[in-house]
N, C-alpha and C positions, 0 to 999 in steps of 0.2 A: 766114533765120535769125531767131529771135525775140530780143527784147531780153535775156531771161534767158540764152539760149544764148551770145550774144555777150558778155554781162557775165561769164559763167563763163570763157570763153576769155581775155578781157582780164585777169581776176583771175589765172588760171594763168600768163599771160605776165608780169604784174606781179611775181609771185613769182620767176620766173626772173631778171628784171632785178635785183630786190633781192638775190637770192643771188649773182649775178655781182658786183654792186657791193660786197657784203660779203665778197667773195673766197671764198665757199662753193663756187662753181663755177669751174672753170678756163675759159679762153677756149674751148678745144675743146669742153668739156661744154656751155657756154652756147650756142655756135653750133649745135651738134648738136641740143640740146633746143629752141632758139628756132625753128630751121628757117627757112622763108620766111614766117613770120607777119609781118604780117597779109595779105600778098599772096595766099597760098595759100587764103585764104577769100574772095577777091574783095572785100576791104574797101578798095578804092582810091577810094571816093567815087562810083563809078558804079553806084548802086543801080538795080535793074531793076524793082522793084515799089514800089507806094506804101508797103507795110509796111516794106520795106528802107530806104526813104528816111526814114521815121519813126524806125526803129531807129538809123540813122546820125546823125540829128539829135540823138537822145537821148545817144548815146555817141560822137559824132564827135570830141570833144576827146581822149578816151581812145585812140581809133583813131589820131588824128593824132600822139599821143606815140609810139605803137608804129610808125608809119610812119617817124618820125625814127630810132628805134632800128634798124629794118630798113635804113634808109639807111646808117647807120654799119656795120652788119654786112656789108651788100652791098659797100660800099667796101673793107672789109678783105678780103673774099673775093676781090675782083678784084685786090688787091695781094698775094695769098698766094703769091707766088713769091720765096722767100728769095734766089734768085740775083740778084734786082734790088737786094738790100741788101748792099753790100760790107762785111760785118762778121761776125765769128765769132758774135755774139749775135743773128743774124738771126731765129732761131727764137723769141726773146723779144720782138722789136720789135713785131710786130703785136698780140700779146696785150696788151702794155703800152699801145699806142696805143688799142686797143679799150676797155680798162678806163678809161683817162683820158677818152675821148670819151663813153662811157656814163655815167660819174660826172658829167661836165659836164651832160649832159642831165637827169639826176636832180636835180642841184643847181638847175638852171634851172626844172625842172618837178617839184617834190617831190610833187605830188599825182598825177603821171603823167597830166596833162591838158595838151594844147598846142593852140595855134591851128593850123589847117591851114597847111601850108607848100606853096604851089602850085609851088615850084621843085623839089620832090622828085619 
């Protein structure tokens, strides 16, 4: 993947994050549109070619931000069984948690660039 291709993908997913944080997208819409990005593009830091390593070095902090977003989304998908939440508002719990966590990430990384988190 070239730097311009990856940059376009990151831009598109930045727009999704902004729309979700601004409440333009619901939780379900965001999760559906965001998908398994960036994992489904092999952007886990394991570059296979010299060109991929250069691209990841150039855009690595942007990828790292989206790996953090993906971690939040993944964690919420794993907990997506309302039966585990003994409350009539269980259907609203995960979307509220997701929005809060993504907003916290955006507040911490307003430029959508983060240092790699090796614990993810």
